[in-house]
Every structure is written in C-alpha cells, then in structure tokens.
N, C-alpha and C positions, 0 to 999 in steps of 0.2 A: 578514244583519242589520247595521245600521249600528254601527260601533265605538263611537260616542258613546252610543247607546242601550244597547248591551250593557254598557258600563262603568258607565252610570248605574244599570242594574238591579243590577249587582254592588255598587255603592255603597249601594243600598237594603238589600240583604241584609246587608252589613257593618254598617250602622247598626242594624238590628234585632238582629244578633248582639251588638253593643256594649251595647245597651239591656238585653238579657237578662243579660249578664255583669255589668253595673253593678248591676242589681237583686239578682242572686245574691250579689255581693260584699258588699253592705250587710248581709247576714245573718251574715257571718263577720268576725272581728277583722281589722283592717288590719295590714299589716306594711311595713317599708321595702322589702323585696324585691318585694312586689306593686305597689308604687308605682314603683320604679325600672326593673323589667324591661321593661314594654311599650315605652318609647322605645328601649331598648337593642336589643330584637328588631326593632323597626321600622327601626332605622338600617341594617340590612342591605340594605334597599331602595335605599339610595344607590348600591349597586353598579351600578345602571342607568346612572349617569353615566359609567361606563367606556366605554360605547358612544357614539360621536359623535352619533348621531341623537337621543339624549336630552339632550344638553348644552344649556344655556340661556345666554342673553345676560345681562349684568350687570343690565339693567333687568328682565328676566323673573324673575331671582332675587330682586331687591329687592321687586318686586310680590308674589310668592308668599310671601315671608317676612313682609312687612308685613301682608298679609291674614290669614295664619295667626296671627300674634301678636295681631292685633285680635280674631279669633275666639276665641283662648284666654282672653280676659278673661271671656267668658260662661261658659266651663267652670270657670274659677277661682272665679268668684262663686257658682257652684252646688255646689261641692265643699267641704263642711265636715265636720270630724270631731267626734266626741263620745266622752266616756269613759262606758262602760257596763259594769257587772259587772267592774270592774278591768281592762278592755281598751279599746282604741281602735277605734271603728267609724266607717265613712263614713256620714254622715247621708243618709237618703233625701231626695231633692229632686224634687218633682213638676215643677218648672221645668226640670230637667235633660233630661227626655224631650222637652219642647217645644222647648228650645234645640237639642238634637241634631237633631230633625226640621227645625227652621228652618234650621240650618246645612246640612243635607243638601239642602234645596230650593234654597238660595242656590248651593250647589256645582253642582247639576245645571243651574240656569239659567246660571251663569257658563260651565260647560263647553259648553253648547249654543251660547251666543253666541260664545265664543272659538274653538270648533272650526272656524268658517268662516274664521278669519284666522290661526290658529296651527296648525302641523303637529301631528298627533295624538301623536307620540312626545314632542315638546317639551311639549305640553299635559299629558301623563302625568307628565313630570318636574316641571312646575310644580305640579300637584296633589299629587304626593308631597311636595314641599318645603312646600307650604301645610299639609298635614296634619301633617308633622313639626314645623313651626314653631308649630303650634297645640298639639300634644300635649306637646312638650318644656317650654315654660313652665308649662303646666297641671300637669304631673307634678312639676316643681321646686317650684312653689307648694304642691302637696299634700305633698311631702316636708318642706318647711319647717314647715308646719302640724302634720304628724304628729310631727316631732321636738320641737316645742314641747310638745305634749300628752304625749309620751313622757317628757320631762324632768320635767314636772309630776307625772306618774303615778309615776315611779320615782326621783324626787329627783335 
C-alpha cells in the first residue's frame, strides 16, 4: 500500500478519535491540566528530527509553521468556554466538527500533492510541525480564556 494512502487513512482515524474526545470532554468540567497536556505529550514527536532523514530546510519549517498557525485560527474561533454549575465547561460547537473535517481534507490534498516533490520522511516532519503549530496556539488561547473565566469564578 502506498505510504501516502496509509498515512492519510491513519489521519482520518485520528480525526475521528479527536472528534469523539472533544464531544466527550464537553460533558466534563475543563481544567488547566486537560488544556496544557496534549501539546506537551505531542512535543515528544519532535524527537523524529534527531534523525537526518526527517530534518527540514528553513523554508519547509517556515511553510509548515505558517500553515499550522493559520489553521489554528479556525480552532481558536470555535473553542469557547462557559460557566455552568459553578464549573468551567468547553462549549459544544457544531462548526468544530466541520472545521476539523475541512482541515483533514486540506491536509490529505496537500500531502497527496506534495508527496510527488518532497521526500516522505521530510513530508512527515513538515506535517508534524504543521500539526504542532496548529495545536500549540490553539491550546494557549484556550488556556488564556480558561484562566479568565477561572479568575471570574473564583475571584
């Protein structure tokens, strides 16, 4: 099986997994730990850059980070908190699912196009960096919003 096809199938399963986690998380109060830990755990993936075949050029890094930060805007805009029953909850957003699916489709199309010109290992590094550059600003924005509500709730 083609590596691009296999990794795209894996990305679809990960996206479905994220959607289920997000829907489940909206039923429980949010916490700083739940917001901060995902990017921290994901950061271990950067260990791939210890291996020369995954290393990127400056332009590839810039492109991946820029696209990731651009995509993070959509996630930030659809992630809002609310105070309910004296706790802070992540509001459910119908747009979040559509945005996540849209970002997945864009990601698969980009990977398909770029796989003909960029080595697969470097492409893997670029898409890791893109995902991390998308998740980190999103989680930072969530943390800032959470802290504002936390101060409002607890004085």
